[in-house]
N, CA, C and O of each residue as an XYZ file, in Angstrom:
572
protein
N       0.830     -1.212      0.042
C       0.024      0.004     -0.001
C       0.864      1.237     -0.013
O       0.578      2.175     -0.758
N       1.923      1.267      0.812
C       2.807      2.401      0.863
C       3.477      2.629     -0.484
O       3.668      3.769     -0.909
N       3.830      1.545     -1.146
C       4.517      1.672     -2.476
C       3.527      2.293     -3.483
O       3.920      3.119     -4.306
N       2.308      1.913     -3.418
C       1.329      2.491     -4.382
C       1.169      4.009     -4.100
O       1.132      4.809     -5.035
N       1.078      4.389     -2.842
C       0.991      5.793     -2.520
C       2.229      6.546     -2.963
O       2.132      7.671     -3.453
N       3.368      5.948     -2.798
C       4.639      6.588     -3.267
C       4.650      6.767     -4.727
O       4.983      7.858     -5.188
N       4.307      5.770     -5.512
C       4.265      5.824     -6.915
C       3.248      6.892     -7.377
O       3.578      7.694     -8.250
N       2.064      6.923     -6.833
C       1.078      7.939     -7.175
C       1.646      9.314     -6.868
O       1.447     10.227     -7.669
N       2.327      9.511     -5.776
C       2.885     10.808     -5.418
C       3.941     11.254     -6.414
O       4.026     12.422     -6.792
N       4.738     10.283     -6.821
C       5.815     10.596     -7.782
C       5.168     10.992     -9.121
O       5.550     12.016     -9.686
N       4.228     10.240     -9.638
C       3.579     10.537    -10.905
C       2.848     11.883    -10.846
O       2.873     12.657    -11.802
N       2.193     12.148     -9.699
C       1.498     13.475     -9.546
C       2.505     14.589     -9.596
O       2.302     15.578    -10.301
N       3.597     14.451     -8.858
C       4.599     15.574     -8.848
C       5.206     15.742    -10.153
O       5.445     16.881    -10.555
N       5.495     14.672    -10.889
C       6.055     14.803    -12.268
C       5.069     15.510    -13.219
O       5.469     16.268    -14.103
N       3.785     15.239    -13.011
C       2.791     15.878    -13.864
C       2.747     17.392    -13.530
O       2.624     18.223    -14.429
N       2.841     17.715    -12.306
C       2.843     19.138    -11.945
C       4.086     19.859    -12.462
O       3.999     20.987    -12.948
N       5.199     19.229    -12.359
C       6.440     19.812    -12.859
C       6.441     19.972    -14.332
O       6.962     20.963    -14.844
N       5.867     19.019    -15.052
C       5.802     19.157    -16.519
C       4.820     20.212    -16.976
O       5.018     20.819    -18.028
N       3.785     20.442    -16.227
C       2.782     21.418    -16.720
C       2.946     22.725    -16.082
O       2.241     23.650    -16.487
N       3.809     22.929    -15.107
C       3.998     24.228    -14.519
C       4.642     25.122    -15.508
O       5.425     24.648    -16.331
N       4.347     26.447    -15.480
C       4.952     27.362    -16.444
C       5.776     28.447    -15.761
O       6.168     29.399    -16.435
N       6.048     28.364    -14.519
C       6.873     29.424    -13.876
C       8.302     29.086    -14.229
O       8.755     27.959    -14.031
N       9.009     30.073    -14.754
C      10.375     29.821    -15.154
C      11.322     29.730    -13.996
O      12.372     29.101    -14.122
N      11.005     30.329    -12.868
C      11.875     30.218    -11.666
C      11.041     29.424    -10.604
O      10.075     29.936    -10.037
N      11.436     28.240    -10.384
C      10.735     27.445     -9.432
C      11.538     27.341     -8.151
O      12.763     27.237     -8.216
N      10.902     27.365     -6.988
C      11.675     27.135     -5.734
C      12.164     25.748     -5.714
O      11.588     24.863     -6.347
N      13.263     25.529     -4.968
C      13.824     24.212     -4.819
C      12.834     23.366     -4.080
O      12.276     23.810     -3.076
N      12.603     22.194     -4.526
C      11.742     21.223     -3.863
C      12.593     20.233     -3.104
O      13.485     19.619     -3.689
N      12.353     20.063     -1.855
C      13.243     19.271     -1.016
C      13.148     17.791     -1.328
O      12.139     17.315     -1.850
N      14.177     17.093     -1.013
C      14.427     15.605     -1.018
C      13.844     14.824     -2.164
O      14.369     14.880     -3.276
N      12.773     14.096     -1.927
C      12.246     13.107     -2.922
C      11.802     13.838     -4.152
O      11.906     13.272     -5.240
N      11.314     15.053     -4.065
C      10.900     15.809     -5.256
C      12.088     16.174     -6.100
O      11.959     16.276     -7.320
N      13.257     16.378     -5.493
C      14.447     16.708     -6.298
C      14.806     15.481     -7.206
O      15.269     15.669     -8.330
N      14.601     14.303     -6.741
C      14.808     13.132     -7.545
C      13.859     13.145     -8.780
O      14.232     12.766     -9.890
N      12.657     13.588     -8.521
C      11.663     13.637     -9.606
C      12.023     14.679    -10.652
O      11.685     14.513    -11.824
N      12.696     15.741    -10.256
C      13.139     16.742    -11.190
C      14.146     16.153    -12.206
O      14.161     16.552    -13.370
N      14.971     15.220    -11.760
C      15.880     14.484    -12.611
C      15.108     13.669    -13.711
O      15.496     13.615    -14.878
N      14.016     13.060    -13.253
C      13.204     12.269    -14.169
C      12.606     13.200    -15.190
O      12.646     12.887    -16.380
N      12.045     14.343    -14.788
C      11.463     15.326    -15.681
C      12.548     15.856    -16.672
O      12.287     16.011    -17.865
N      13.730     16.120    -16.157
C      14.804     16.609    -16.994
C      15.154     15.579    -18.074
O      15.378     15.929    -19.233
N      15.197     14.297    -17.671
C      15.507     13.250    -18.594
C      14.492     13.156    -19.702
O      14.844     13.025    -20.874
N      13.209     13.226    -19.323
C      12.104     13.260    -20.284
C      12.236     14.395    -21.289
O      12.012     14.196    -22.483
N      12.597     15.582    -20.814
C      12.781     16.722    -21.638
C      13.969     16.572    -22.541
O      13.915     16.982    -23.701
N      15.057     15.988    -22.041
C      16.272     15.805    -22.867
C      16.007     14.819    -23.937
O      16.528     14.986    -25.040
N      15.210     13.767    -23.693
C      14.970     12.824    -24.779
C      14.033     13.314    -25.858
O      13.928     12.714    -26.928
N      13.358     14.402    -25.572
C      12.460     15.047    -26.526
C      13.003     16.291    -27.111
O      12.309     16.986    -27.852
N      14.275     16.608    -26.791
C      14.900     17.846    -27.224
C      15.314     17.795    -28.630
O      15.947     16.818    -29.030
N      15.003     18.787    -29.434
C      15.572     18.847    -30.753
C      17.012     19.284    -30.645
O      17.406     19.825    -29.612
N      17.782     19.081    -31.629
C      19.117     19.463    -31.634
C      19.216     21.009    -31.498
O      18.402     21.728    -32.078
N      20.189     21.505    -30.751
C      20.386     22.950    -30.656
C      20.685     23.431    -32.065
O      21.453     22.832    -32.817
N      20.004     24.602    -32.398
C      20.235     25.174    -33.722
C      19.162     24.729    -34.706
O      19.175     25.165    -35.857
N      18.236     23.873    -34.287
C      17.194     23.356    -35.226
C      15.910     24.158    -35.094
O      15.515     24.634    -34.029
N      15.294     24.266    -36.261
C      13.945     24.928    -36.327
C      12.882     24.017    -35.659
O      12.869     22.802    -35.859
N      12.035     24.620    -34.898
C      11.002     23.841    -34.244
C       9.587     24.404    -34.590
O       9.449     25.600    -34.847
N       8.565     23.556    -34.594
C       7.229     24.011    -34.895
C       6.728     25.068    -33.856
O       6.952     24.916    -32.655
N       6.063     26.115    -34.339
C       5.553     27.110    -33.428
C       4.666     26.531    -32.382
O       4.735     26.977    -31.236
N       3.817     25.550    -32.689
C       2.848     25.016    -31.756
C       3.492     24.143    -30.684
O       2.777     23.586    -29.851
N       4.795     24.007    -30.675
C       5.455     23.229    -29.607
C       6.330     24.097    -28.766
O       7.209     23.615    -28.051
N       6.080     25.427    -28.854
C       6.862     26.400    -28.136
C       5.887     27.190    -27.235
O       4.852     27.684    -27.683
N       6.289     27.289    -25.876
C       5.497     28.233    -25.054
C       6.149     29.606    -25.346
O       7.323     29.860    -25.079
N       5.287     30.458    -25.912
C       5.725     31.797    -26.292
C       5.824     32.750    -25.142
O       6.406     33.824    -25.289
N       5.291     32.409    -24.025
C       5.481     33.214    -22.808
C       6.870     32.938    -22.161
O       7.602     33.854    -21.786
N       7.179     31.647    -22.055
C       8.465     31.256    -21.474
C       9.612     31.147    -22.494
O      10.746     30.846    -22.120
N       9.312     31.396    -23.800
C      10.296     31.274    -24.864
C      11.067     29.958    -24.760
O      12.298     29.937    -24.753
N      10.305     28.858    -24.678
C      10.965     27.608    -24.582
C      10.228     26.474    -25.379
O       9.001     26.376    -25.365
N      11.014     25.660    -26.045
C      10.515     24.479    -26.726
C      10.035     23.506    -25.636
O      10.781     23.175    -24.714
N       8.772     23.051    -25.758
C       8.211     22.229    -24.743
C       8.134     20.727    -25.063
O       7.915     19.905    -24.173
N       8.313     20.389    -26.321
C       8.319     18.969    -26.687
C       6.930     18.362    -26.903
O       6.805     17.164    -27.161
N       5.910     19.176    -26.800
C       4.594     18.674    -27.040
C       3.709     19.881    -27.476
O       4.067     21.037    -27.246
N       2.557     19.583    -28.106
C       1.712     20.677    -28.575
C       1.354     21.542    -27.400
O       1.205     21.047    -26.283
N       1.213     22.843    -27.637
C       0.853     23.829    -26.600
C      -0.551     24.260    -26.805
O      -1.175     23.932    -27.814
N      -1.056     24.991    -25.862
C      -2.436     25.550    -25.927
C      -2.461     26.732    -26.932
O      -1.680     27.679    -26.840
N      -3.388     26.621    -27.879
C      -3.589     27.666    -28.837
C      -4.230     28.856    -28.280
O      -5.221     28.743    -27.558
N      -3.698     30.044    -28.588
C      -4.284     31.324    -28.178
C      -4.359     32.213    -29.368
O      -3.348     32.747    -29.825
N      -5.565     32.381    -29.884
C      -5.773     33.238    -31.050
C      -5.907     34.684    -30.584
O      -6.672     34.974    -29.665
N      -5.169     35.583    -31.213
C      -5.323     36.981    -30.817
C      -5.000     37.820    -32.052
O      -3.976     37.669    -32.718
N      -5.943     38.703    -32.299
C      -5.852     39.660    -33.515
C      -5.469     38.961    -34.780
O      -4.653     39.441    -35.567
N      -6.125     37.721    -34.974
C      -5.920     37.082    -36.290
C      -4.691     36.198    -36.313
O      -4.450     35.564    -37.340
N      -3.881     36.105    -35.239
C      -2.705     35.321    -35.236
C      -2.751     34.266    -34.126
O      -3.427     34.443    -33.113
N      -2.043     33.201    -34.332
C      -2.042     32.089    -33.381
C      -0.800     32.056    -32.591
O       0.286     31.930    -33.157
N      -0.908     32.167    -31.255
C       0.232     32.119    -30.316
C       0.004     30.845    -29.504
O      -1.050     30.218    -29.617
N       0.962     30.468    -28.703
C       0.908     29.196    -27.967
C       1.500     29.418    -26.582
O       2.497     30.122    -26.417
N       0.866     28.805    -25.597
C       1.244     28.840    -24.231
C       1.141     27.443    -23.612
O       0.475     26.550    -24.135
N       1.826     27.295    -22.484
C       1.877     25.999    -21.872
C       0.844     25.717    -20.781
O       0.676     24.577    -20.349
N       0.139     26.802    -20.331
C      -0.818     26.608    -19.234
C      -1.891     27.726    -19.274
O      -1.865     28.625    -20.114
N      -2.755     27.620    -18.391
C      -3.853     28.673    -18.278
C      -3.318     30.046    -18.043
O      -3.843     31.014    -18.591
N      -2.245     30.168    -17.211
C      -1.634     31.491    -16.970
C      -1.159     32.099    -18.299
O      -1.348     33.285    -18.567
N      -0.542     31.248    -19.112
C       0.009     31.743    -20.424
C      -1.204     32.148    -21.288
O      -1.210     33.219    -21.896
N      -2.205     31.297    -21.331
C      -3.413     31.566    -22.150
C      -4.001     32.915    -21.787
O      -4.482     33.634    -22.663
N      -3.971     33.278    -20.487
C      -4.521     34.550    -20.093
C      -3.538     35.740    -20.421
O      -3.951     36.835    -20.804
N      -2.262     35.452    -20.248
C      -1.273     36.491    -20.381
C      -1.062     36.940    -21.904
O      -0.839     38.120    -22.174
N      -1.136     36.017    -22.819
C      -0.816     36.356    -24.222
C      -1.692     37.513    -24.712
O      -1.125     38.467    -25.243
N      -3.012     37.515    -24.582
C      -3.831     38.687    -25.010
C      -3.611     39.958    -24.264
O      -3.807     41.042    -24.813
N      -3.200     39.854    -22.998
C      -3.077     41.013    -22.166
C      -1.702     41.713    -22.200
O      -1.612     42.907    -21.915
N      -0.621     40.964    -22.552
C       0.698     41.453    -22.384
C       1.385     41.440    -23.762
O       1.822     40.381    -24.213
N       1.482     42.540    -24.404
C       2.075     42.641    -25.745
C       3.551     42.130    -25.808
O       4.014     41.643    -26.839
N       4.250     42.264    -24.676
C       5.681     41.887    -24.727
C       5.861     40.349    -24.882
O       6.914     39.902    -25.335
N       4.864     39.559    -24.517
C       5.037     38.135    -24.697
C       4.625     37.716    -26.112
O       4.895     36.581    -26.504
N       4.007     38.556    -26.860
C       3.660     38.253    -28.234
C       4.682     38.625    -29.277
O       4.572     38.249    -30.444
N       5.696     39.382    -28.834
C       6.761     39.854    -29.687
C       8.120     39.513    -29.186
O       8.395     39.479    -27.987
N       9.014     39.246    -30.209
C      10.427     38.968    -29.899
C      11.260     39.821    -30.801
O      10.745     40.533    -31.664
N      12.556     39.748    -30.598
C      13.489     40.507    -31.428
C      14.343     39.537    -32.260
O      15.014     38.661    -31.714
N      14.305     39.707    -33.567
C      15.148     38.903    -34.456
C      16.584     39.174    -34.144
O      17.010     40.322    -34.271
N      17.382     38.176    -33.735
C      18.791     38.429    -33.356
C      19.638     38.873    -34.505
O      20.702     39.445    -34.270
N      19.229     38.643    -35.780
C      20.001     39.124    -36.893
C      19.621     40.609    -37.261
O      20.485     41.485    -37.288
N      18.364     40.846    -37.529
C      17.994     42.156    -38.016
C      17.719     43.113    -36.858
O      17.697     44.328    -37.056
N      17.509     42.585    -35.662
C      17.122     43.354    -34.463
C      15.741     43.976    -34.599
O      15.422     44.914    -33.869
N      14.910     43.479    -35.519
C      13.547     43.975    -35.623
C      12.689     43.264    -34.680
O      12.929     42.105    -34.341
N      11.650     43.963    -34.232
C      10.664     43.446    -33.356
C       9.646     42.663    -34.241
O       9.065     43.210    -35.179
N       9.459     41.363    -33.901
C       8.587     40.590    -34.759
C       7.576     39.799    -33.936
O       7.827     39.457    -32.781
N       6.436     39.516    -34.546
C       5.438     38.655    -33.896
C       5.896     37.238    -33.785
O       6.318     36.639    -34.774
N       5.820     36.668    -32.557
C       6.217     35.300    -32.388
C       5.301     34.325    -33.155
O       5.694     33.199    -33.460
N       4.115     34.767    -33.449
C       3.196     33.899    -34.227
C       3.714     33.697    -35.667
O       3.432     32.677    -36.296
N       4.460     34.663    -36.166
C       4.926     34.599    -37.550
C       6.369     34.155    -37.639
O       6.892     34.032    -38.747
N       7.017     33.915    -36.558
C       8.496     33.725    -36.534
C       8.917     32.363    -36.985
O       8.176     31.382    -36.935
N      10.201     32.355    -37.447
C      10.899     31.148    -37.641
C      11.663     30.872    -36.348
O      12.591     31.598    -35.991
N      11.244     29.776    -35.635
C      11.731     29.520    -34.292
C      12.802     28.524    -34.210
O      12.631     27.434    -34.755
N      13.924     28.792    -33.566
C      15.049     27.911    -33.456
C      15.474     27.715    -31.948
O      15.506     28.653    -31.152
N      15.778     26.487    -31.646
C      16.273     26.154    -30.266
C      17.702     26.704    -30.205
O      18.526     26.395    -31.065
N      17.981     27.496    -29.218
C      19.334     28.117    -29.139
C      20.038     27.737    -27.861
O      21.251     27.934    -27.777
N      19.368     27.208    -26.864
C      19.948     27.008    -25.530
C      19.962     25.483    -25.203
O      19.300     24.652    -25.825
N      20.773     25.215    -24.180
C      20.825     23.818    -23.651
C      19.593     23.409    -22.901
O      19.369     22.215    -22.700
N      18.771     24.366    -22.473
C      17.556     24.096    -21.720
C      16.321     24.436    -22.489
O      15.326     24.880    -21.918
N      16.376     24.220    -23.861
C      15.239     24.389    -24.753
C      14.834     25.890    -25.027
O      13.746     26.159    -25.537
N      15.740     26.848    -24.673
C      15.427     28.194    -24.954
C      15.392     28.383    -26.449
O      16.155     27.760    -27.186
N      14.464     29.282    -26.910
C      14.321     29.504    -28.326
C      14.614     30.934    -28.728
O      14.542     31.830    -27.887
N      14.942     31.177    -29.990
C      15.032     32.551    -30.528
C      14.078     32.629    -31.665
O      13.724     31.621    -32.276
N      13.658     33.840    -31.952
C      12.639     34.117    -32.991
C      13.261     34.940    -34.131
O      13.793     36.027    -33.904
N      13.186     34.419    -35.325
C      13.741     35.059    -36.458
C      12.587     35.367    -37.450
O      11.602     34.632    -37.522
N      12.745     36.495    -38.225
C      11.757     36.868    -39.218
C      11.506     35.739    -40.225
O      10.374     35.480    -40.634
N      12.602     35.079    -40.606
C      12.596     33.970    -41.569
C      13.797     33.154    -41.506
O      14.722     33.451    -40.750
N      13.823     32.096    -42.298
C      15.031     31.165    -42.267
C      16.251     31.857    -42.734
O      17.351     31.633    -42.229
N      16.054     32.720    -43.723
C      17.179     33.458    -44.336
C      17.911     34.296    -43.268
O      19.141     34.338    -43.243
N      17.151     34.954    -42.399
C      17.769     35.716    -41.344
C      18.583     34.827    -40.397
O      19.680     35.155    -39.944
N      17.976     33.715    -40.145
C      18.661     32.712    -39.237
C      19.997     32.261    -39.881
O      21.032     32.211    -39.217
N      19.945     31.943    -41.165
C      21.217     31.548    -41.802
C      22.260     32.638    -41.853
O      23.447     32.357    -41.691
N      21.849     33.886    -42.077
C      22.752     34.989    -41.996
C      23.306     35.162    -40.639
O      24.498     35.443    -40.506
N      22.497     35.010    -39.585
C      22.887     35.150    -38.238
C      23.997     34.057    -37.927
O      25.010     34.351    -37.292
N      23.763     32.848    -38.384
C      24.766     31.731    -38.215
C      26.104     32.132    -38.837
O      27.143     31.975    -38.196
N      26.105     32.633    -40.036
C      27.324     32.948    -40.740
C      28.075     34.082    -39.995
O      29.292     34.021    -39.822
N      27.355     35.068    -39.580
C      27.975     36.199    -38.853
C      28.502     35.789    -37.532
O      29.485     36.365    -37.064
N      27.878     34.784    -36.874
C      28.244     34.343    -35.532
C      29.497     33.451    -35.486
O      30.091     33.286    -34.421
N      29.887     32.899    -36.581
C      31.000     31.998    -36.632
C      32.257     32.658    -36.986
O      33.296     32.003    -37.067
């Protein structure tokens, strides 16, 4: 019986960690820390290669992170944005800053809904480009 309760607790905690959208989480003590490793492993196994284009619908545009699964659609002013949770769903229409990013090549402010999105970080961070051409130019200039 104790084993079943322990398994249910671990699965529940893993689900909460996977669906949470706060970018800064407080440290969870002891057994929960072990679960963070499991969640990290799941994310790593679903990570695209750094530098690869990813589908817009698999990116939380509030957290600017590739999530590895389809996100919640949020239609706003004729464009489709994506968020990972209800907080994101509410924030996208209210906060213009989460709907726009800056193309690292042209430095133009662009709608994340129209962007060419690339994984740039080791923790699934993404960058938004106007188009693939700008991304390729950015790569050439960065090397």
